[in-house]
Biotite code that builds the C-alpha atoms (Angstrom):
import biotite.structure as struc

atoms = struc.array([
    struc.Atom([51.499, -85.990, -129.868], chain_id="A", res_id=1, res_name="MET", atom_name="CA", element="C"),
    struc.Atom([50.612, -84.261, -133.043], chain_id="A", res_id=2, res_name="ASP", atom_name="CA", element="C"),
    struc.Atom([52.501, -81.035, -133.816], chain_id="A", res_id=3, res_name="GLU", atom_name="CA", element="C"),
    struc.Atom([54.309, -80.463, -130.522], chain_id="A", res_id=4, res_name="LEU", atom_name="CA", element="C"),
    struc.Atom([54.506, -76.726, -130.041], chain_id="A", res_id=5, res_name="GLY", atom_name="CA", element="C"),
    struc.Atom([51.596, -75.668, -132.106], chain_id="A", res_id=6, res_name="SER", atom_name="CA", element="C"),
    struc.Atom([49.827, -74.214, -129.090], chain_id="A", res_id=7, res_name="SER", atom_name="CA", element="C"),
    struc.Atom([52.752, -73.338, -126.771], chain_id="A", res_id=8, res_name="ILE", atom_name="CA", element="C"),
    struc.Atom([55.757, -71.238, -126.993], chain_id="A", res_id=9, res_name="HIS", atom_name="CA", element="C"),
    struc.Atom([58.778, -72.920, -128.636], chain_id="A", res_id=10, res_name="PRO", atom_name="CA", element="C"),
    struc.Atom([60.781, -72.731, -125.425], chain_id="A", res_id=11, res_name="PHE", atom_name="CA", element="C"),
    struc.Atom([58.150, -74.846, -123.715], chain_id="A", res_id=12, res_name="MET", atom_name="CA", element="C"),
    struc.Atom([58.365, -77.510, -126.477], chain_id="A", res_id=13, res_name="SER", atom_name="CA", element="C"),
    struc.Atom([62.149, -77.716, -125.793], chain_id="A", res_id=14, res_name="ARG", atom_name="CA", element="C"),
    struc.Atom([61.615, -78.031, -122.106], chain_id="A", res_id=15, res_name="GLU", atom_name="CA", element="C"),
    struc.Atom([59.069, -80.803, -122.536], chain_id="A", res_id=16, res_name="ILE", atom_name="CA", element="C"),
    struc.Atom([61.594, -82.747, -124.633], chain_id="A", res_id=17, res_name="VAL", atom_name="CA", element="C"),
    struc.Atom([64.284, -82.048, -122.063], chain_id="A", res_id=18, res_name="ALA", atom_name="CA", element="C"),
    struc.Atom([62.115, -83.382, -119.242], chain_id="A", res_id=19, res_name="LEU", atom_name="CA", element="C"),
    struc.Atom([61.801, -86.746, -121.135], chain_id="A", res_id=20, res_name="PHE", atom_name="CA", element="C"),
    struc.Atom([65.566, -86.778, -122.009], chain_id="A", res_id=21, res_name="GLN", atom_name="CA", element="C"),
    struc.Atom([66.562, -86.256, -118.289], chain_id="A", res_id=22, res_name="ASN", atom_name="CA", element="C"),
    struc.Atom([66.917, -89.407, -116.103], chain_id="A", res_id=23, res_name="HIS", atom_name="CA", element="C"),
    struc.Atom([66.171, -87.443, -112.943], chain_id="A", res_id=24, res_name="ASP", atom_name="CA", element="C"),
    struc.Atom([62.786, -86.167, -114.318], chain_id="A", res_id=25, res_name="THR", atom_name="CA", element="C"),
    struc.Atom([62.051, -89.383, -116.288], chain_id="A", res_id=26, res_name="ASN", atom_name="CA", element="C"),
    struc.Atom([63.579, -92.202, -114.164], chain_id="A", res_id=27, res_name="PRO", atom_name="CA", element="C"),
    struc.Atom([61.453, -94.945, -115.763], chain_id="A", res_id=28, res_name="LYS", atom_name="CA", element="C"),
    struc.Atom([62.268, -93.896, -119.341], chain_id="A", res_id=29, res_name="GLY", atom_name="CA", element="C"),
    struc.Atom([58.885, -92.897, -120.493], chain_id="A", res_id=30, res_name="ALA", atom_name="CA", element="C"),
    struc.Atom([58.718, -92.153, -124.287], chain_id="A", res_id=31, res_name="GLN", atom_name="CA", element="C"),
    struc.Atom([57.518, -89.002, -125.935], chain_id="A", res_id=32, res_name="LEU", atom_name="CA", element="C"),
    struc.Atom([56.481, -89.498, -129.528], chain_id="A", res_id=33, res_name="ILE", atom_name="CA", element="C"),
    struc.Atom([55.653, -86.384, -131.469], chain_id="A", res_id=34, res_name="PHE", atom_name="CA", element="C"),
    struc.Atom([55.797, -84.559, -134.763], chain_id="A", res_id=35, res_name="CYS", atom_name="CA", element="C"),
    struc.Atom([56.891, -80.984, -135.194], chain_id="A", res_id=36, res_name="SER", atom_name="CA", element="C"),
    struc.Atom([57.876, -78.332, -137.673], chain_id="A", res_id=37, res_name="HIS", atom_name="CA", element="C"),
    struc.Atom([60.194, -76.685, -135.140], chain_id="A", res_id=38, res_name="ASP", atom_name="CA", element="C"),
    struc.Atom([63.573, -77.331, -136.627], chain_id="A", res_id=39, res_name="THR", atom_name="CA", element="C"),
    struc.Atom([65.287, -76.170, -133.456], chain_id="A", res_id=40, res_name="TYR", atom_name="CA", element="C"),
    struc.Atom([64.283, -79.441, -131.854], chain_id="A", res_id=41, res_name="LEU", atom_name="CA", element="C"),
    struc.Atom([66.897, -80.901, -134.268], chain_id="A", res_id=42, res_name="LEU", atom_name="CA", element="C"),
    struc.Atom([69.625, -78.791, -132.753], chain_id="A", res_id=43, res_name="SER", atom_name="CA", element="C"),
    struc.Atom([72.403, -80.425, -130.710], chain_id="A", res_id=44, res_name="ASN", atom_name="CA", element="C"),
    struc.Atom([71.492, -78.392, -127.717], chain_id="A", res_id=45, res_name="GLN", atom_name="CA", element="C"),
    struc.Atom([68.219, -80.206, -127.374], chain_id="A", res_id=46, res_name="VAL", atom_name="CA", element="C"),
    struc.Atom([70.065, -83.525, -127.182], chain_id="A", res_id=47, res_name="GLY", atom_name="CA", element="C"),
    struc.Atom([68.020, -85.932, -129.230], chain_id="A", res_id=48, res_name="LEU", atom_name="CA", element="C"),
    struc.Atom([70.010, -88.894, -130.384], chain_id="A", res_id=49, res_name="ARG", atom_name="CA", element="C"),
    struc.Atom([70.065, -89.951, -134.056], chain_id="A", res_id=50, res_name="GLN", atom_name="CA", element="C"),
    struc.Atom([67.856, -92.980, -133.423], chain_id="A", res_id=51, res_name="ASP", atom_name="CA", element="C"),
    struc.Atom([65.295, -90.591, -131.973], chain_id="A", res_id=52, res_name="GLN", atom_name="CA", element="C"),
    struc.Atom([64.964, -88.468, -135.050], chain_id="A", res_id=53, res_name="ILE", atom_name="CA", element="C"),
    struc.Atom([62.697, -89.559, -137.907], chain_id="A", res_id=54, res_name="TRP", atom_name="CA", element="C"),
    struc.Atom([61.764, -87.769, -141.057], chain_id="A", res_id=55, res_name="PHE", atom_name="CA", element="C"),
    struc.Atom([58.717, -88.115, -143.416], chain_id="A", res_id=56, res_name="THR", atom_name="CA", element="C"),
    struc.Atom([58.391, -87.143, -147.020], chain_id="A", res_id=57, res_name="GLU", atom_name="CA", element="C"),
    struc.Atom([56.275, -88.073, -150.023], chain_id="A", res_id=58, res_name="LYS", atom_name="CA", element="C"),
    struc.Atom([57.640, -90.359, -152.721], chain_id="A", res_id=59, res_name="ASN", atom_name="CA", element="C"),
    struc.Atom([56.837, -90.395, -156.437], chain_id="A", res_id=60, res_name="ALA", atom_name="CA", element="C"),
    struc.Atom([53.513, -92.230, -155.753], chain_id="A", res_id=61, res_name="GLN", atom_name="CA", element="C"),
    struc.Atom([52.580, -89.568, -153.086], chain_id="A", res_id=62, res_name="GLN", atom_name="CA", element="C"),
    struc.Atom([52.951, -92.138, -150.335], chain_id="A", res_id=63, res_name="GLU", atom_name="CA", element="C"),
    struc.Atom([54.439, -90.949, -147.069], chain_id="A", res_id=64, res_name="THR", atom_name="CA", element="C"),
    struc.Atom([57.808, -92.530, -146.392], chain_id="A", res_id=65, res_name="VAL", atom_name="CA", element="C"),
    struc.Atom([59.451, -92.606, -142.917], chain_id="A", res_id=66, res_name="LEU", atom_name="CA", element="C"),
    struc.Atom([63.235, -92.688, -142.535], chain_id="A", res_id=67, res_name="HIS", atom_name="CA", element="C"),
    struc.Atom([65.587, -92.325, -139.584], chain_id="A", res_id=68, res_name="SER", atom_name="CA", element="C"),
    struc.Atom([68.471, -89.982, -139.177], chain_id="A", res_id=69, res_name="LEU", atom_name="CA", element="C"),
    struc.Atom([70.590, -93.124, -138.527], chain_id="A", res_id=70, res_name="LEU", atom_name="CA", element="C"),
    struc.Atom([70.274, -94.056, -142.234], chain_id="A", res_id=71, res_name="GLU", atom_name="CA", element="C"),
    struc.Atom([72.596, -91.187, -143.095], chain_id="A", res_id=72, res_name="TYR", atom_name="CA", element="C"),
    struc.Atom([75.641, -92.580, -141.190], chain_id="A", res_id=73, res_name="ASN", atom_name="CA", element="C"),
    struc.Atom([76.719, -89.183, -139.890], chain_id="A", res_id=74, res_name="ILE", atom_name="CA", element="C"),
    struc.Atom([78.809, -88.353, -136.891], chain_id="A", res_id=75, res_name="GLN", atom_name="CA", element="C"),
    struc.Atom([77.053, -87.375, -133.667], chain_id="A", res_id=76, res_name="SER", atom_name="CA", element="C"),
    struc.Atom([78.769, -84.038, -133.599], chain_id="A", res_id=77, res_name="GLU", atom_name="CA", element="C"),
    struc.Atom([77.105, -83.134, -136.939], chain_id="A", res_id=78, res_name="CYS", atom_name="CA", element="C"),
    struc.Atom([74.822, -80.086, -136.713], chain_id="A", res_id=79, res_name="GLU", atom_name="CA", element="C"),
    struc.Atom([71.485, -81.930, -137.429], chain_id="A", res_id=80, res_name="PHE", atom_name="CA", element="C"),
    struc.Atom([69.383, -78.739, -137.725], chain_id="A", res_id=81, res_name="GLU", atom_name="CA", element="C"),
    struc.Atom([71.798, -76.923, -140.052], chain_id="A", res_id=82, res_name="LYS", atom_name="CA", element="C"),
    struc.Atom([72.126, -80.022, -142.326], chain_id="A", res_id=83, res_name="ASN", atom_name="CA", element="C"),
    struc.Atom([68.413, -80.576, -142.375], chain_id="A", res_id=84, res_name="TYR", atom_name="CA", element="C"),
    struc.Atom([67.843, -76.939, -143.463], chain_id="A", res_id=85, res_name="ARG", atom_name="CA", element="C"),
    struc.Atom([70.354, -77.542, -146.281], chain_id="A", res_id=86, res_name="GLN", atom_name="CA", element="C"),
    struc.Atom([68.358, -80.491, -147.437], chain_id="A", res_id=87, res_name="GLY", atom_name="CA", element="C"),
    struc.Atom([70.947, -83.066, -146.675], chain_id="A", res_id=88, res_name="ARG", atom_name="CA", element="C"),
    struc.Atom([68.327, -85.449, -145.017], chain_id="A", res_id=89, res_name="PHE", atom_name="CA", element="C"),
    struc.Atom([65.564, -84.846, -147.507], chain_id="A", res_id=90, res_name="GLY", atom_name="CA", element="C"),
    struc.Atom([62.065, -84.264, -146.040], chain_id="A", res_id=91, res_name="ALA", atom_name="CA", element="C"),
    struc.Atom([62.029, -80.661, -147.073], chain_id="A", res_id=92, res_name="VAL", atom_name="CA", element="C"),
    struc.Atom([59.259, -79.116, -149.206], chain_id="A", res_id=93, res_name="PRO", atom_name="CA", element="C"),
    struc.Atom([59.760, -78.943, -152.934], chain_id="A", res_id=94, res_name="VAL", atom_name="CA", element="C"),
    struc.Atom([58.092, -75.912, -154.534], chain_id="A", res_id=95, res_name="ILE", atom_name="CA", element="C"),
    struc.Atom([57.485, -76.347, -158.212], chain_id="A", res_id=96, res_name="TRP", atom_name="CA", element="C"),
    struc.Atom([57.393, -73.243, -160.359], chain_id="A", res_id=97, res_name="SER", atom_name="CA", element="C"),
])
């Protein structure tokens, strides 16, 4: 799904993710693959695992590179959203002046 949350309230995006994370509402383990600019979806309250979070950014050749949160060898208690906003995982815009 391209840009989850672009046409719905952010709370609804979180609920959709929660439905897929919950074994009772998703007993067969269906996958939800999406992109989003909603950084709250990185928060620990949403419950995504490190292997479920991937980032994209452009390299020096302007090619899009995909990397997993697992590559950073961080503890699961880490505040993913806070650390992302601080640039710890890359994938944040660089504004040249």
